[in-house]
N, C-alpha and C positions, 0 to 999 in steps of 0.2 A: 516712738512715732508721735508728734505732737498732736495734742487734741485739735480736732475741727470745730471751728466756731460756728454758731448757728448761722452767722452772716455769711459762712461759705458756700451755702445751699444755692444751687442754680436754678431759680424758677423757670428761665426759659427752657432749660434741658429737660425738667420735669413736664413741662406742657408739651414739649414736642414728642416724648416718649409716650405721653398720654393719648397724643393725637394719633400716632402710629398704631397704638394698641386698639383704638377705637374705629381704625379703618374697617370697612365691611368687605373688601375686596382687595386683590393684590394689585389691581389697577389704581384703587384709591391710595394704596400705601406708596405706590410709586410717584403718583402726582404730588403726594404731599412731601416726599423726600427731594424731589426735584425742585419744588417751591422752596425747600429750605436751603439746597445747595445753592440756588441761584443767590438767595438772601445772604448766605454766608460768603459767597465769591465777590459780591458787591461790598461787603463790610471791609473785606480784606483788600479791595482794590481801591476803596475810597481815600480821599485825600486826608481825611481826620484820622489821626493816630488812635489805635485802639489801645485802651488801658489793659493792664494785666488779666483782670477779671474778665472782660469781654473774649479776649483770646482764648483764655481758658474754656469759656462756655462754648464758643464755636469749635474749637479743637475737639471738645467732649462729644459735640453733636457729630462731627465727622468720623470720630471713633466709634460712635453708636451705629452710624449709617453703614460704616465698613463691616461691622460684626453682623448686620443684616444681610450681607453677602453683595454689598455694591461696591463698585470701584472707586476709589477715592484718588484723584490726580493733582490734587492742590491741598495748601494748608500746611505743607512739611515745614516750610520756613517758619512759619508762625509758631509751629510746635517747637523748633530749635530755637527760637527767640525766649521761649518761656524757660529754657533751660538758665537763662540769665537772672531770672527773677529770684528775689529774696524771699518770697513767700513759698512755704512748702507745698501748698495745694496746687499752686501754678506750675511749681518745678516738678511736682509729682506727675501732673497731667502730660507735661512735656515728654518726660521720660516714659511714660505709658504708651503715648502715641507713638515715639520713636521705635520702642521695642516691638510693637505690633505692625507698624506700616512701612519702617524705613528698610529698603533693602540693603544688603552689606555691600552692594555696588553703587549705591547711590552717591551722587556728586555732593551731597552734604555731609558725607562721614568725616571730612576734615573738620567741618565747623562743629559737627557732634562731639568729635574728639577734643576739641579745644574746650567746649563747654564741660565735658566729663572731667578733664584735666583740671579745669578751674575748681570744680567741686570736690576732687581727691586732694587737691592743695589746700583748700580750705580745712579749719580745724571742727567744722560743724559735723558732728556725727551723722546727723539725719542727712544731710546732704551728701556726704560720703557713702553712707548705704545706698541711697538712691542710685549713684554713679555705678557703685559696684554691681548692684542688681541689673542694671542697664547692660554693662559688659558682659556679664554672664548671660543674660537672656539674648543678645544679639550673638554673641559668641563667634564673630568673624574673624578671619585672619587678619583683617587689617587693624580691629582693635586689639588682638592678641599681641601684634608687632608694636604697637604704641603703648601698651599699658603692662607688658609682662616684666618691664624692670620697675615700674611703679609700685605694683601690688605686692610682691614680696617685701619690699621696704616698708610699706604700712603694715603689713602682718606681723612683722618683727620688732617694729618700733615700741619702745617701752611706754610711751604716753597714749598710744591708741587704745581707744575704748574697746570694752569686751565685744559689744555688739557688731562695731567695725571689724573686729579680728575675725569674728565667725564668718562675716560676709566675705572678706578677703580670702580666707580659706577656701570656702565653697566657690568662689570666683574663680580662683588660680586652679581649683580642681577641674572646674569646667573648661577652662582654657587649654589645660593639659590634655584633656579628653579630645577636644576639636583640633588643636595644633600642637601636639606633643613636641614636635621639633623646635618650637619657639620658646618654651618654658625653660630659662637658663638655670644651670646647677652653679652655685656660687656660695659666697660667705653665708647667705641667709639659710641655706640648708642645715647647717650645723644649730642654727639659732630657733629653727621653726620645730626641731625635735623637742625642745624645751617647752614648747607650748602643752606637751602631754602633762606637765607638772602644774598647768595654770589651774588657779583656784576655781575659775568660773568652768563648770562641766559642760556648757555649750561650746565654748572655745575648744575645749578637750575633743568633744565629739567631732566637730568640723575638722580640727587637725589630724585627728586619727584617720579620717576618710582621706585627706589630702596625703598624708604619710604613706599610707598603705599602698595608694596607687604609684607615687614616687619611688617607693621601696621596690615595687616590682620591677621598674625599670632600672634602678640604680642601686642595688641592695647595700653595696659598700657605703655609700653616701650616709645612709641613715641606720647603719649597725647599733648606734648608740641608743637608738629607740627602744631596743630590746629591754633593756634594764628599767628605763622609764616607763614602759607599757606594762612589765611585769608588776612594779610598785605601784602604779595607779590600780591595776586589776585586783591586787591583793587588798588594797584599801576598801574597794568597792565590795568584793564578795565576802569580807569580814565585817562590813558596817551593818547596822541595823536598818530597817526600812526608814526609821524616823530621822536617821542622819543625813539623808539626802531627800528630804521631803519634796524640792522642787523637781528631782529627777527620778522618783519613784513611781513605778507604773504598776497599778494593782498589786502592791506589795512585793514587787521586784525591785530592786535598787539599780537604777541606769541600766536597763538590758540592752539599749541600742548601743550605748558606748562599751559595754562588756563585750558585745559580739564584735564590734569594730576592733577592739584591742586583741581579742583572740584571733581575729582574721590576720591582723598585722604581724602577730607572732608566727602565723605559719608561712609568712614569706623567708623565714631563716630556720636553720637547723637548730636542735636543742642548744641551750646556752652552755658555754664550757665551764664558766664560773660554778663551782659546786653550790655555793651559797644562794646564787640567783636562781639555779636549778631547782635546788630544795624549795624555795619561796614559791617557784611556778607550779611544783608538784603539789605544794600544799594548797594553792588556789585551785587547782583542778579537783583535788580531793573534796575540798569543801564544796564546790559545785556539784560534784556526784553525790556528796552527803544530802545537800539541799533537795535533791531530786527525790530522795526517800522520804523526806519529811510530809506530813499530811498538808495538803492545799490550804492556804490561808483564806482562799475565796474560791466560791464555786463558779465565778464568771470564767467565759472562755478566754477573756484576755489574760488572765492570770496565768492560765496554763500555757497560752502561747508563748508568752514572755519567758516563762520560766524554761519551757523547752527550747526555745530559740537559743538561749545562753547554753543549755545542756548539750544540744547537737554541735554548736559550734566548738564547745571544750572537747567534745568527742573527736570532732574533725582534728583538732590540735594534738590530740593524744596519737590519733591514727597517723597524722603527719611526721610527728617526732618518733614514733615506732622504737621507742628505747626503754620504757618503763613496763616491765610485764605485768606487775600490778594493776596499774592504771588501765592497761590493755584488756586484761581479764575483767575488771569491774565495769568498764564500758560495754564489753560484750555482754555481761549479766543485765546491764541496765537496759541496754537495746532489747534483749531476749523478753523483758518485762513488757516492752512496747509491741511485740509482736501480736499480743492477743488484746490490744487496746481497742476500744470501740472506734475510735477516730482512726478512719482510712488514712488520712495523711501521715499519721504517726506510724502506722504499720508500714507504709510505702518507705518513710525515711529511714525506719529501723532496718528494713531489708537492705537497703542500698548502702547504708553504713556498714553494716554486717559483712557486705560482699568485700569491703575493702579490709575490714579486720580479719576476715578469713584467710587472706593472703600472708599475715604476720605468723612468724614462726612463734610468737609469744601467746598469741590469742586464738590460734586455729583450733586447738582442742577445746577451748571454752565456747567457740561457736559451734562446734560439732555436737555439743550436748543439746542443742535445740532443733536437732533435725527433724524430730516427729513433728514439732511446732510448725516448721516450714514446709512439710510435707502436707500437713492439714490445710495450711494456707493455701498451697496449691490446689487442693481438692475443693475447697469450699469458699474462697475468695470470689466476690461478684465482680470486683474491679480488675479489668484485663491488665492494667499497668501494674497493680500489686502481684497479680500471678506471674507476670514476667519478671518482677524483681525477684520472686521466689525461686524461679527457674534460675535465673543469675546466681543465687546464693547457694544453691544444690550444687551447681557446677563450681562455685568458688571452694566450698567446703569438703568436696569430694577427695577422697583418697583410697588407699589400697583396702582400708579396713571397712569401708562403707561404700565401696564403688557398686557392687552388684545391687545393694539396696536402692541406691540413688538413680541407677540407670533402670531399674524395674520400674520405680515410681514414675520417672520421666516418660517411659514407654506407655505406661498405663495412662497418664494423663494426655498424651499425646494423641490418642483416639479421638479425644472431646477438645482439644485445646484450639483457640481461637487461629484461625488460618492465617492471620498476620504474624504469628510468631512460631508457626510450624516449622519453617525451615530452618531458623535458628535453632530449635530444639533438636532438630535431626541432627545438625552439625556437632551440637555440645555431646550428644548421646553418642554419635561416632568417635568423637575424640575421647570422651572417657573411657568407652569401651576399649580403646586401643591403648590409651595411657595405662590403664591399671588391669589390663587382662594377664593374669597368671596363667590361666589356662586358654589357650587360643581357641580350642572348641566353643568356649564361651562367648569369645568375640565374634566367631563366624554365626553362632546362633543369634547373636544380639543384632547384628547388621541385617541378617535376613529377615528377623523379625521386624526390623526398622523399615525395610522396603515393603514388608506385606502391610504394615500399618499405614505407612505415610509415603507409599512409592512416589506420588507426584511431586513431594518435596525433597527427594532423595537427589541431590545433585550429581553430576558427573565426579566430581572430586572425592565423593564418598565411595562409590563402587570402584573408581580407579584404585583407591587406597586399599579396598579388600584384596584386589586382584595382587597389587605389590606385595602385601604381607603374606598371602597364600604362596605366592611364588617364592617369596625369600625364606620360608620356613617348611622344611621337609615333613616335619612331624604332623603338620595339619593339612597337607594336601589332600590325603586319602579320605579324611573326614569331611573336609569341605566339598568334595567331589560326590561323596554318599549324600550330604545334607542338602545341596542343592538338587541333585537328582530327586530326592524325595518331594522337596519344596515344588519342583517344575509339575508333579502329578496333579497338584491342586486344578479344579476346572478352569479357575480364574487366576491367572499369575500377571502380576504388574510387569510392565516391559523392562524395568531395570531388573528385577530378578532374571528375566531371560537373558539379558546381556551378561550378567554375572555367570548364570548357568552356561551359556553358549561358551564362554571363555574358559571356565574351569573345566569343563567336560573335555573341551577341545584339547586342554593341556593334559589333563589327568584322569580323563576317563577311564584310561588304562588300569588305573588303581582299583576301580570296583568293576571291571570287565569280568572278572571270574565268577560272579554270581549270576545264576541264569536270571534272575529278576532285573538286572541291570546289565545285560549283554550288550555288545556293541550295536546291534541292530535296535534293540529296545531304546538305547540312548538315543540313536539318530531319529528313530520315530517320534520319540518324545519331544526332542528340539523341533524337527520338521512340522509337527503339530501346531506349533504356536507361530510357525513362519509368516503364514499369511494375515496373521493378527498385527504384525509388528510394523513400524515404521521404517522408511528406507535405511537409515544407519544401523538399526539393530538388523534388518535383513542382511546388510553388508557383513556385518559381524558374524551371523550365523553361517554365510558363505565360507568364511574364512574358517571357521570351526569345522565345517564339512571336509575341507582340503586336509586339515588337521587329523580327522577321523581317517582318511584314506591312508595316511602315514602310520596311524596307531593300529588300525583294524584292516587289514588288506582284504578281509572276507565280505566287508561292505561296500568295496570299492565300485562295483557293478551298480549297486543301489544308489549311490550318491552320483555316479556319472549319469545315471538316467535323469536324476534331478536337474543337475546342471546342463544336460543336453535339451530338457524340455524347453517349449517355446516362451513359456512365461519367463525363462531366465535369459537365453540367448537373444529374445527379442523384446526384452523389458524396455518399457518407456524411459526408465532412469539408466542415464548413461554409466554411472558408476556399478550399478548391479549387473548391467549387461557385460561390462568389461571384466568384472570379477568372475562371473560364470565362464566367459570364453577363455580367460587365462587359466583359471583352474582347471577347466575341463582338459584343455591342451597340455597343461604341465602332468595331470595325472595319466595322459595318454602316451606321451613321448618319453617321459623322464623314467629313469631307471630307479630301482628301490633304494640304492645308495644315494643318488641325486635328490630323490624326495626325502630321505632321512636328514640330509644335510639342509636343505631348504627350510624344512618344516620340523627342524629339531626343537626340543623344549626351550622356552624362554630362559635367559640365564637371569641370575638374582639382580635386583635392581640395586644401585648404590644406596646406602642407607642415608636417610634425610628425614626431617620432620615432615609430618603431613601437611599436604596442601589444604586439606580440610581447615586446620588452624587458621592459615593464612587468609582463607575466604571468610572464618568468622571474625577475625580481626578487621578485615576490611569493611564487613557488615555491621560491626559494632563501634568501630572507630578505636584508635589506639589508646584513649584514655577511659573506655568502658569496660575493656576486657580485664577480668581479675587476673593477676598475676599468680602464676604457681610456681614456688621454689624449686630450686635444683633438686631437692631431695624426692620430689614428686614429679619428676619430668616424665616424659615419654618413654616407653619400654625400650624404644631404640636408640635413647640417649642421644637424640639427634638435635638438631637446631634449625631454625626457620631460614629458608632462603626464598626471597621474594621472586627469584628468577623462575624457579620451579612452578610457583603458582601462577605466575604470567603465562609460562608455557602451557600450562593445563588449560587456563582459561581460554586460550586463544588456539585451541587445538582444532585439528580438521573437524569438518562437518561430518565426517564418517569416523566414529570413535574407535573402531577396531583398528584402523591403521594406525592411530596413535598408540593403542595398547601394544602393539607389536614392539615398540620401543619405548613407550611411556615416559618420554622425556631423557631416556638414556641413550648411549650408542647404540645403534642396531647392529645385529650380528649380520654376518655375510649373506646368510640366506634371508633374514628379515627385510634386507634393504629391497629385495625383490617386489616387496609388497607395498611400496610407498604409495600413497594416494596423489596420483598426478592430475586428478580431476577437482581437487577441491578449490573452491573458488574463494581467493584470497584478497580479490580487488576491493578497492575502497569505493563504494558506491557514489555516484555524482549526487550533488544535493538535489532534492526535490521540492518544488514549490508546494507549501502547505495550504490545504484546500479548507477554507472556513466559511463557505457559503451557507451551510444549515446550521452553523454552531449557535447563532442566538435563538434559533427556535426551541432550543433544549434548555433554555434558561428556566421555564417555567413548566417544563414537561419531561418525563423519563423515558417516553417510548417513542420510536419513529424511525423514518429512513434519515440516515446522517449522510449518506454519499451514494450517488448512482452515476454511471456512464454506459456506455454501450456493452461493455464486457461485464461489469461488476456491480452488484448492489449491496450496500452495507446498511444494515439495520440494527437498533440498539433497543435493549429492554434492561432498565436498572432499577436497582432498590437501594435504599440507604436507611440505616438505623445509627443514631448517635454520630460516632466518628468513623464509622465503618460502612463501607458500600460494596455492592457487587453489581457487575455490568456484564450482560450478556450480549455479546457482539455476533451478529448473523452474518457470514459471507455467502451471498449467492452468485452462483454462475450463471449468467444470463444466456451464454452461448451454448452450442451443442459439442464443443470441444473440451477437453481435460485442461484444468489449470495444473501445471506441474511446478514442484519446488516452492511451493506455496508457503509463505511464512509471513507472521504478523507480530510486530513488537511494539512496545510502548517506550517512548524516549521523552525524558524531561531535561530542562536546563539545570545546571548544577544547583542553583539557589532552591529550585522547586524539590530536587531530590531528598532534601532534609525535612521539606514541609509536606510532601504527600509521597505516601508508598503505594505503588501499584504493581501487584504481582500477576503475571500472566500465565496462562497454563497453555501448553502447547497446542497447536492447531494442525489438523491432519494435512500434510503436504500436498495431497492431491484432491482435487475437488472435480468431481465429474461434472459433465455438460448437463446443465439444468438441474444440478444438486445443490444443496446448502448446507454449510458446516457451521458449528458454533463455538466461539472461544470465550472462556469465562475469564473476567478481570476482577481480582480482588483489590479493594482499595481502601486505605487508611489514611485519614487526614491527621497529621502530627500537629501542624500549627496553622495559623491562617496564612493564606497564600494568594496570589493574583495571577501568576502565570497559569498556563494549561498545558497538560501533556500532549503528545502528538503521537497518533497511531500510524506506524510505518509498514506498509504492506507491499511484498514483492512476490512476483510469480511469473511463470513462463507461459506464454500463449502463442502457440503457433511458431515455438522456437525463438520469439523475441522476449526479451525481459521486459516486464510492465512494473512500474514503481508509482506508488500512490502514497502520499502523505495527507492525512486528515487531523484537524484539530480536534482532540477528543473533549466532548462536553462534560468536563468534571470541574464543577465552580463550587466557590465557597458555600454558596446558598443550598447546594446539595446536603450539607450537614447541618440543616436547621432542625430544631424539635419545637413544633408549635407550643406556644404557652398561652393558656387562657388566663384572662386578669379582669377584675372589676376595674371600673372607671376610677374610682379612688387609688387602687394600687397602681394603676397606669400612670397617673398624673404625679404620683409620689415618686415613682420611678423616673419619670420623665424630667422632673426636677433634679433627681439625684445625678442625671447624666448631663448635667447644664455646662459642663466645661467646653470652651470653645472647640478644643481639638476633638472632642468626642461627638459633635454634631457636624453633619454634612447636608448641605440644602442646594437642591438643583432645580432651577424653574426651566421647563423646555416646552415646545410646540408639540402638539399631539400628532403622531405620524399615522394613527388609525382612528376609525370611528369610536367615539366617547361612550360606549355601551356599557352599562352599569354591570350587566351579568358578566360580560367578558372581562372587565376589570377585576371583580371579584374572583373569578376563576384564575386569572393571571397571578393575583396576590396570594391566593391559596396554594397554586402550584409553584410559586417562588418559596414556599415552605413554612411561612409564619401562620398563626392563627389570626383569622379575621375577627376583630372584636366589635360586636354591635353595640350601638347605645353609648359609646364611650365618649366620642366626639361630640360636642354642642352643636356643630353643623352636621346634620344628618346626610349631607352630600359627599362629606369627606370619609374617606377609608383609613381605619387605623389597625395595626397589626403587631404583634409581638412573637418573639421566639428567641431560643438560644442555640448558637453555633456551637456544636461539640467538636472539640478537636482532642488529640491524646494528651496534650499539655494542659490545656485550660478549657474553660467555658466562657463564651462572649454573649451576653445578654443584648438582645436587640429590639429596639422600638422604632416603628416607622409609621408615618402619617402622609397620605397622599390626598392633595387638595386640588380636584378638578375645577376648571373655570371653562364651562361649556360654551359660554358667549365668545369667549377670546380663543377657544379650542387650546388653551394651556393647562398645564400642570405644574403644581409645585410639590416636590417630594423632599420630605425630611426624614432624616435617618439619625438615631442617636444609639451609640453602642459603647461600651466600655473600652473599646480599642480604636484609635484613628485610622488605622489601615483598613480595619474592617468595614467601618462607616463608608468610607470612600469607595472601597470595592463593589459592596452591596449597592450603593447608590448608581454606579457606573452600570451594574448589570441590570437592575430593575428599571431605570430611566428609558433603556433602550427597547423596552417592550410595549410602551403606549404611543 
């Protein structure tokens, strides 16, 4: 870039900026800006032609005014005219104005494109760089169509200067990301690969980024890059730090380029050429060896650069999965990081070892670190690291260590974070089934799982227990005996009652010979749990009772008395009433032979892989679940069928009906018990109520919704990225609410950003009563949408549907941060990039009371900082948004103008989307 002479300083601009800074109020600032805009407009419209210096100065002022948050609707043509200037400073300001203010749909695009084309055609490298930067900054489709043929030509031309080649490569990369269909593959692709051999490492670095992106789209076109990337990588890793002085970062030679080359090689399988493969292996061994050397600096930058190259090398080793020695060495190297004091390194080591554990070459090496991983599970303070430890234990599990790993997972489950409990339950259930040599151990494990974390045991888990017990004759007696003993506990989870009801209904006869578990004792034990259970479980128990009549004729009269009682025959729930009536009638009129046929033992289920694994894959995503090789497959030797998992997930509201066929063809007798009352209709869309939503931005408790039937109250608490919300449903009438259900729904984009786990609510709310539902919330990343609370119930026979916007906003995950005045303004300057600041000027909607304003800012979640702002009437706050993936620092400044009844709110954060969302939320409160 050419040096700017002293005469290029624009005194008029400096005076204008000084005047703006000296304004005492917002009104004074606006008045000064309007005066300047009028002056600039008159200058541009005057008859006298302006010289380049004057145009540059006035365009600069317009740009500054725009950056202050004011709209600019003129001056664009003058900025375009500056592109034709031969002075660097004038051309630079023109391009800067266009990059910031000109819309891609502007009528001036054709003129701008002509100016850019002229600069690209000139042989002036400075002007060419300015043009390329402008194309990349705007990145519109029109520009891509105009220049995608010119930029590759500039990139591969032999006489193009190095700095221009760098800009051309990065510009082409930007256009490929915005308009990939417009970047043509042609003759230049073969020549761009040879840029990896360029003497200028800046060109090589830019070219490596471009080639990696293009190779992912068209791998065959860039296959020749493999040998060149390996050769360049070899030269880097074998060089001393003094050989690449300009590209050595804290004693690490060209770390960014090394990472890019290693990433490029991950686009392809291991090279077939033996010499090339040997050279790559040598490079990777050198990188692993350097990791063992004592650090050359104690600075964190040195270790970060060194570890960045190391982890990318390990990723390449895992990707190739062909060199046993390298895989074992990588495993051992990662094992050393498991006890590193740096949390990020421990996290990355656990994540990489999850993938290594699925390789046949390194599985045994990974297993040697089992004690360290178990210790991490018990002692780590960071929940994300604990979650990776659970993933690694799951990935390294085999028959030799299954019992130890399952025991440790069960032990951890009692104190695990609620956000990952369901996932741990699924993994324990899968491992217990996969590696169960003795199925009595499997039964004990699942029952223990239900005891420890019954609320997180999904239907898929206990469905699978039933399938396995029915399919294996050798475990049926033990299962019946074990569930009978488990049901004798004073407090049993409802899922245990479901399993017990089903197994005793099928196999209770196997333990009936013992007087301690006689038929009457079994029935009384099950019936003692009946009144504590939900409607679906009661339906299941009624089906178990009719099975008892077939198995044990001596208890027929007792069971008929229960079925005949008013609480069953006149039950408010139509499903329970129908089952009681039909089962009673069946037991009275059917002969013994007919009963035996209708209620015969369930036939074995067809062999298939557990739907639990399908649910875990859906929960984690296809790329996050460690693969387990065929040698360590499910004991049933089965394969995944998505159809079965879908059938399970969409089963009837009354699970016993589904259990009678469990997605298999029902027997002749079983078909009599099909649930004809299940409601499979799709509910009509309901308008979402958001009347009281904004009231909860700065508070956590209150009434969210109320009508003549129902009142919904909230009480919530948040800590870092986790939250818990208590929702209270109050029945304002004297009549029961039946079939009451409450669920939280989210848009697809929000599901990856916010996890909301709901606990089931009682399906019946008595008149004048209130029930509570607990929602556990986890913020994964910053979000703008909000979840919706969908409520359904029957009142007086009519179905009522209510949808309410749930007040879970980004600011709920604030942690207040106290700062001194010096620290605040130092951080304020660091967050000075245009995209990091959002400013809004708005009219006050409420009275401008100081105490109320303070309370709202504190309720918003930030710390209110006293005596920081020079103006004592202003409010200054600081806080950190905590998400699972990252933390976002936030600084805010609220400037009230009581005379004009206006506010100016300024927010600066390290992420532009967060700044905008927080500004929108807070500005609505004043």
